[in-house]
VEXMAR-329296 format. One line per 8 residues: their letters; for each residue x, y, z of C-alpha. Coordinates in pm, 1 decimal, m for minus. Layout:
a	X:Y:Z ~ ...;
This chain:
xxxxxxxx	m1874.4:m593.7:m1737.2 ~ m1542.1:m476.2:m1940.0 ~ m1345.5:m777.5:m2062.7 ~ m1008.7:m757.5:m2106.4 ~ m693.3:m918.6:m2217.8 ~ m351.6:m883.2:m2045.5 ~ m122.5:m1051.1:m2260.1 ~ m5.4:m742.2:m2441.1;
xxxxxxxx	9.2:m542.5:m2106.4 ~ 305.8:m524.5:m1884.5 ~ 300.6:m487.5:m1511.7 ~ 674.7:m485.2:m1435.3 ~ 940.5:m443.3:m1713.7 ~ 1141.8:m755.4:m1787.3 ~ 1426.7:m574.9:m1958.7 ~ 1794.8:m681.3:m1795.6;
xxxxxxxx	1817.5:m355.1:m1660.3 ~ 1468.1:m343.8:m1477.7 ~ 1527.5:m695.7:m1349.5 ~ 1861.3:m578.9:m1174.7 ~ 1665.2:m266.7:m1034.2 ~ 1372.0:m493.4:m882.9 ~ 1620.2:m791.4:m757.3 ~ 1850.4:m548.1:m624.7;
xxxxxxxx	1585.0:m293.2:m428.7 ~ 1245.7:m429.2:m432.4 ~ 1119.2:m399.6:m70.2 ~ 1427.0:m258.6:14.6 ~ 1375.2:101.7:m120.1 ~ 1166.2:305.3:m337.8 ~ 1201.2:311.8:m727.7 ~ 1029.1:439.6:m1028.1;
xxxxxxxx	934.2:184.0:m1308.0 ~ 762.3:179.5:m1644.4 ~ 464.3:m44.5:m1741.5 ~ 210.7:m58.7:m1999.0 ~ m100.5:m153.5:m1790.3 ~ m256.5:173.9:m1854.5 ~ m351.6:72.0:m2195.7 ~ m592.3:m207.8:m2042.3;
xxxxxxxx	m949.8:m112.2:m2062.2 ~ m994.5:m239.3:m1737.4 ~ m865.5:99.9:m1598.3 ~ m1070.9:312.7:m1826.3 ~ m1312.7:576.0:m1641.4 ~ m1616.6:358.2:m1797.8 ~ m1479.2:m19.7:m1646.5 ~ m1410.8:181.1:m1356.7;
xxxxxxxx	m1773.5:299.1:m1323.1 ~ m1874.4:m47.0:m1433.1 ~ m1711.7:m179.8:m1141.5 ~ m1816.2:65.2:m851.8 ~ m2174.6:m28.1:m951.5 ~ m2119.4:m403.1:m911.5 ~ m1937.9:m354.5:m546.0 ~ m2162.1:m56.8:m445.5;
xxxxxxxx	m2398.6:m300.4:m195.3 ~ m2064.0:m421.0:m54.0 ~ m1956.0:m167.5:185.2 ~ m1663.3:m369.1:270.6 ~ m1527.2:m325.8:m82.0 ~ m1473.5:45.2:m90.4 ~ m1361.9:324.9:107.4 ~ m1419.4:728.3:52.4;
xxxxxxxx	m1269.0:1044.8:193.8 ~ m1409.4:1367.5:123.9 ~ m1298.2:1736.3:129.6 ~ m968.0:1903.5:137.8 ~ m701.2:1756.3:357.2 ~ m318.2:1843.6:387.9 ~ m28.3:1590.5:445.9 ~ m28.9:1590.1:833.4;
xxxxxxxx	m396.3:1619.0:863.9 ~ m432.7:1238.6:864.5 ~ m727.9:1017.0:757.3 ~ m1094.5:1142.5:824.1 ~ m1427.9:1007.5:862.0 ~ m1782.6:1107.0:804.3 ~ m2140.9:947.7:658.5 ~ m2164.2:922.2:294.6;
xxxxxxxx	m2373.9:1161.6:129.5 ~ m2452.1:979.9:m195.7 ~ m2436.7:630.9:m354.6 ~ m2059.3:511.5:m452.8 ~ m2143.7:529.7:m846.0 ~ m2253.2:886.0:m796.9 ~ m1917.5:968.5:m600.5 ~ m1720.8:892.4:m919.2;
xxxxxxxx	m1931.5:1045.6:m1166.1 ~ m1892.5:1370.2:m961.5 ~ m1526.7:1360.7:m855.1 ~ m1375.3:1588.8:m1112.9 ~ m1571.4:1852.6:m919.6 ~ m1520.9:1736.3:m573.7 ~ m1231.0:1696.5:m333.6 ~ m1273.8:1333.6:m326.1;
xxxxxxxx	m1061.8:1001.5:m292.0 ~ m1249.8:665.0:m361.0 ~ m1062.5:323.5:m304.1 ~ m1215.3:46.8:m462.1 ~ m1069.1:m276.2:m235.9 ~ m984.1:m623.1:m340.5 ~ m1069.4:m551.9:m677.3 ~ m880.1:m882.7:m784.1;
xxxxxxxx	m1207.9:m1052.1:m656.0 ~ m1351.4:m945.9:m953.6 ~ m1238.6:m1199.2:m1277.2 ~ m1084.2:m962.4:m1512.3 ~ m905.4:m812.2:m1233.9 ~ m773.5:m1155.8:m1068.4 ~ m622.7:m1215.5:m1428.6 ~ m419.4:m874.4:m1405.2;
xxxxxxxx	m310.5:m918.0:m1050.4 ~ m204.9:m1308.9:m1112.5 ~ 10.8:m1162.6:m1429.3 ~ 161.9:m886.7:m1219.2 ~ 271.7:m1148.8:m917.1 ~ 417.3:m1347.8:m1197.3 ~ 622.1:m1054.4:m1399.1 ~ 700.2:m935.8:m1008.1;
xxxxxxxx	845.4:m1301.6:m930.0 ~ 1058.1:m1307.0:m1283.9 ~ 1148.2:m954.6:m1221.3 ~ 1303.3:m1022.1:m876.5 ~ 1413.4:m1352.0:m915.0 ~ 1178.9:m1492.6:m622.1 ~ 872.4:m1658.6:m622.6 ~ 654.0:m1360.7:m462.5;
xxxxxxxx	337.8:m1621.6:m364.7 ~ 628.1:m1785.5:m123.0 ~ 779.0:m1489.5:23.2 ~ 434.0:m1265.8:39.2 ~ 102.8:m1363.5:136.5 ~ m257.7:m1208.5:m19.5 ~ m140.3:m1023.0:m262.2 ~ m412.2:m750.2:m335.4;
xxxxxxxx	m526.9:m486.0:m589.5 ~ m667.7:m152.2:m493.4 ~ m789.5:104.4:m743.0 ~ m770.2:485.6:m646.3 ~ m982.6:714.9:m786.2 ~ m905.9:1082.2:m695.0 ~ m1030.9:1434.9:m774.5 ~ m792.6:1702.3:m888.1;
xxxxxxxx	m550.7:1852.0:m650.0 ~ m651.5:1646.7:m379.4 ~ m362.7:1537.2:m121.2 ~ m363.5:1186.8:30.9 ~ m225.3:1229.1:354.4 ~ 88.5:1108.2:509.0 ~ 117.8:760.5:592.5 ~ 276.2:438.9:584.5;
xxxxxxxx	177.9:57.5:489.2 ~ 207.0:m238.1:658.3 ~ 278.0:m392.4:291.0 ~ 525.5:m358.1:m2.1 ~ 360.0:m166.1:m273.4 ~ 348.8:m109.5:m607.6 ~ 167.4:192.5:m723.9 ~ 97.2:241.4:m1083.8;
xxxxxxxx	m54.0:523.9:m1261.4 ~ m323.0:485.3:m1520.1 ~ m483.3:823.5:m1561.8 ~ m397.7:1180.4:m1483.2 ~ m73.6:1237.0:m1267.3 ~ 14.6:1286.5:m946.1 ~ 345.0:1361.4:m698.6 ~ 456.1:1083.7:m465.1;
xxxxxxxx	696.7:1202.0:m167.9 ~ 817.7:886.9:m26.7 ~ 1053.6:912.9:287.1 ~ 1322.5:671.7:378.7 ~ 1167.9:455.7:669.2 ~ 1499.2:384.4:800.1 ~ 1566.7:748.5:896.8 ~ 1480.2:742.7:1269.1;
xxxxxxxx	1422.8:1130.6:1273.4 ~ 1172.0:1114.9:1022.7 ~ 992.6:782.1:1163.3 ~ 1127.3:714.0:1523.4 ~ 1115.8:361.4:1664.5 ~ 858.4:425.9:1904.8 ~ 606.9:549.2:1635.1 ~ 659.1:205.0:1445.7;
xxxxxxxx	605.7:41.1:1797.7 ~ 301.0:172.0:1809.6 ~ 193.4:109.0:1461.0 ~ 301.2:m254.3:1477.7 ~ 67.4:m273.5:1782.0 ~ m265.6:m129.5:1636.7 ~ m222.4:230.9:1637.3 ~ m215.6:330.7:1255.8;
xxxxxxxx	m236.2:691.4:1325.3 ~ 110.5:677.6:1512.0 ~ 361.6:790.7:1216.1 ~ 344.6:1164.9:1225.2 ~ 434.6:1414.2:946.6 ~ 733.3:1632.2:1012.0 ~ 713.0:1926.9:812.8 ~ 1085.9:2049.4:844.1;
xxxxxxxx	1218.2:1710.4:715.6 ~ 1007.0:1734.7:401.8 ~ 1326.3:1769.5:206.6 ~ 1442.4:1447.4:304.2 ~ 1153.4:1276.6:89.5 ~ 1207.1:1149.8:m295.6 ~ 954.3:1318.4:m521.5 ~ 816.0:1090.9:m799.0;
xxxxxxxx	596.0:1205.6:m1078.2 ~ 372.8:948.9:m1160.8 ~ 206.0:987.8:m1525.7 ~ 30.0:707.8:m1732.1 ~ 268.1:437.8:m1772.6 ~ 509.5:509.7:m1479.6 ~ 480.6:326.6:m1139.0 ~ 683.7:366.9:m824.5;
xxxxxxxx	766.3:94.6:m571.1 ~ 732.2:148.8:m218.6 ~ 886.4:m95.5:62.6 ~ 694.2:m158.8:390.2 ~ 662.1:104.1:617.4 ~ 830.1:383.5:409.7 ~ 627.1:698.8:495.3 ~ 461.5:911.5:214.7;
xxxxxxxx	203.3:1159.4:94.0 ~ 51.4:1199.5:m271.9 ~ m35.3:1550.9:m421.9 ~ m287.8:1505.5:m730.6 ~ m248.7:1708.5:m1030.1 ~ m497.4:1903.5:m1234.2 ~ m670.6:1613.9:m1369.1 ~ m903.2:1335.7:m1212.9;
xxxxxxxx	m629.8:1051.9:m1128.3 ~ m677.5:661.3:m1148.4 ~ m422.2:477.9:m987.2 ~ m384.0:72.8:m910.1 ~ m211.3:14.6:m599.9 ~ m87.1:m384.8:m546.8 ~ m3.1:m473.9:m190.1 ~ 240.9:m763.2:m77.9;
xxxxxxxx	235.3:m868.5:266.8 ~ 553.4:m1036.8:428.3 ~ 504.0:m1379.7:487.8 ~ 723.0:m1356.0:796.8 ~ 831.9:m999.4:929.3 ~ 1085.7:m1014.6:1213.7 ~ 1130.1:m611.8:1211.8 ~ 786.9:m580.2:1267.6;
xxxxxxxx	742.0:m869.4:1536.0 ~ 1039.8:m726.2:1704.8 ~ 859.4:m406.7:1741.4 ~ 595.2:m549.4:1881.5 ~ 789.7:m694.1:2139.1 ~ 974.0:m405.0:2190.5 ~ 684.9:m221.9:2279.5 ~ 606.4:m477.9:2560.7;
xxxxxxxx	952.7:m427.7:2704.4 ~ 959.6:m48.3:2650.8 ~ 650.1:m49.2:2905.2 ~ 848.0:m234.1:3170.3 ~ 1089.8:35.8:3148.9 ~ 1360.5:m157.5:2957.3 ~ 1542.2:m10.9:2651.2 ~ 1534.6:m255.3:2377.4;
xxxxxxxx	1738.0:m311.7:2076.5 ~ 1624.5:m133.4:1800.3 ~ 1511.8:m372.4:1493.8 ~ 1732.9:m380.1:1212.4 ~ 2034.8:m327.2:1400.9 ~ 2100.2:m720.8:1478.1 ~ 1919.9:m914.3:1272.8 ~ 1991.6:m1237.6:1525.1;
xxxxxxxx	1810.6:m1042.3:1795.8 ~ 1509.2:m956.6:1563.4 ~ 1481.2:m1341.3:1468.6 ~ 1483.6:m1424.6:1824.7 ~ 1227.6:m1167.7:1905.7 ~ 1001.6:m1247.4:1590.4 ~ 1012.9:m1611.0:1676.3 ~ 908.6:m1506.1:2043.5;
xxxxxxxx	635.1:m1297.0:1936.9 ~ 505.7:m1571.5:1685.7 ~ 493.9:m1808.9:1941.2 ~ 316.5:m1595.5:2212.0 ~ 42.0:m1488.5:1919.0 ~ 11.0:m1901.0:1842.5 ~ m46.6:m2002.0:2200.5 ~ m279.4:m1713.3:2246.4;
xxxxxxxx	m479.7:m1837.7:1921.4 ~ m510.0:m2181.9:2080.9 ~ m632.9:m2048.9:2413.5 ~ m887.7:m1830.2:2256.3 ~ m1005.3:m2136.2:2038.9 ~ m1060.5:m2318.6:2328.0 ~ m1311.6:m2082.2:2451.4 ~ m1487.0:m2049.3:2168.9;
xx	m1832.5:m2251.8:2248.7 ~ m1856.4:m2537.5:2074.3;
């Protein structure tokens, strides 16, 4: 096991200008920032390989995508051809994306995640653990020149580049030509493939070039895709799920209203209506949970 001391490494910058940026823009729009976590031994290739060996017997702790893809192709599936550590050892000559999930369940990465949450709280001026739940860390290891397809995430995200380089293309999630409300309704009701890449709107994306020591912040449901550089890439993704998300819950209610032939108000245009829909959805979900619990055998 590779030990690490995080005190000398920074996840989120703490200078005055950076704090103003994070306070103003975090989980509202995408932006670039600097970090020094790439200097930590925990993100070196030997440490990542050691981590892969430790979690290889737990399939819920990793995800592997093989073969070439394109921004609009979407995620693929398929049986694994070899053990997890072998994928990482061979990754320079493959077309593979390896995700090591919930790495903060390992003690050394828990320390890093806790530090990142604390630094983000300081930078944004809010207690992140009160506004977001279940912060988690994923390590991404990607073959040279591989594309990560267009998708959206249900969490606010910090993506920190550790080794190699990549281009990250992020779209404005509030642009309804890029991302129609109907796509979001389907996404928030379980269709993770609902967001659709539109090649003719590619020029609307903001391009971020990530190199070691550079990160990008991405809000909830801002569409993005990634083009890896000419080397193996190692990145850390830190996700924050909103404690309460009225817009997401309003999309869930709107899906049901649309099925009834109605034309509901789009979330984001009337916060009072979004709040009411959010409260309605959460009350419905709570009632359903109680009913389902009573159905369970004693």
